C-alpha positions as CSV (number, residue, x, y, z in Angstrom):
1,M,-21.8,-1.0,33.8
2,T,-21.4,2.7,34.3
3,Q,-18.7,2.1,36.8
4,L,-16.7,0.2,34.2
5,L,-17.1,2.9,31.6
6,V,-16.1,5.9,33.6
7,E,-14.2,4.1,36.4
8,V,-16.0,5.9,39.2
9,P,-17.8,4.0,41.9
10,R,-21.6,4.5,41.8
11,S,-24.2,4.9,44.5
12,T,-27.2,2.8,43.5
13,R,-29.5,5.2,45.4
14,K,-28.0,8.3,43.7
15,V,-28.3,6.6,40.3
16,A,-31.9,5.9,40.9
17,M,-32.6,9.5,42.0
18,C,-30.8,10.8,38.9
19,A,-32.8,8.6,36.5
20,V,-35.3,11.4,35.7
21,H,-32.4,13.6,34.5
22,V,-30.9,11.0,32.1
23,L,-33.7,8.9,30.8
24,G,-35.6,11.6,28.9
25,G,-33.0,11.9,26.1
26,I,-32.6,8.1,25.9
27,V,-36.3,7.4,25.7
28,Q,-36.8,10.2,23.1
29,A,-34.0,8.8,20.9
30,L,-35.4,5.3,21.2
31,K,-38.9,6.5,20.2
32,T,-37.7,8.3,17.1
33,G,-35.1,5.6,16.2
34,D,-32.3,8.2,16.1
35,V,-29.1,6.1,16.5
36,A,-26.8,9.1,16.7
37,G,-29.1,10.8,19.2
38,L,-29.2,7.6,21.3
39,S,-25.4,7.5,21.3
40,A,-25.2,11.1,22.4
41,A,-27.9,10.6,25.1
42,L,-26.1,7.6,26.5
43,E,-22.8,9.4,26.6
44,A,-24.5,12.4,28.3
45,A,-26.1,10.0,30.8
46,M,-22.7,8.4,31.6
47,T,-21.1,11.8,32.1
48,Y,-23.9,13.0,34.2
49,L,-23.9,10.0,36.5
50,A,-20.1,10.1,36.8
51,C,-20.4,13.6,38.2
52,H,-23.6,13.4,40.2
53,A,-23.9,9.8,41.4
54,Q,-20.6,9.0,43.0
55,R,-20.4,7.0,46.2
56,A,-19.7,9.1,49.2
57,H,-17.2,6.6,50.7
58,P,-16.0,4.2,48.1
59,K,-13.3,2.7,50.4
60,R,-16.0,1.4,52.7
61,I,-17.6,-0.8,50.1
62,G,-18.2,-4.3,51.4
63,K,-17.3,-3.5,55.1
64,R,-21.0,-3.5,56.1
65,D,-21.4,-7.0,54.5
66,A,-18.5,-8.3,56.5
67,R,-20.2,-7.5,59.8
68,S,-23.3,-9.6,59.1
């Protein structure tokens, strides 16, 4: 989903490693029921992941699968 929103290929591993940085704000907004805060936290998460969780070699996607 994040790939579609920001049009940047994601690395699943990097997204998982970045989860600790983006989930705090989302969980806090959900706990308090703050809809505006949730929207801001989700936007911040997408922006953070677009910058920090990009695939290293997006043109090689699928080539590994073709070998097996």
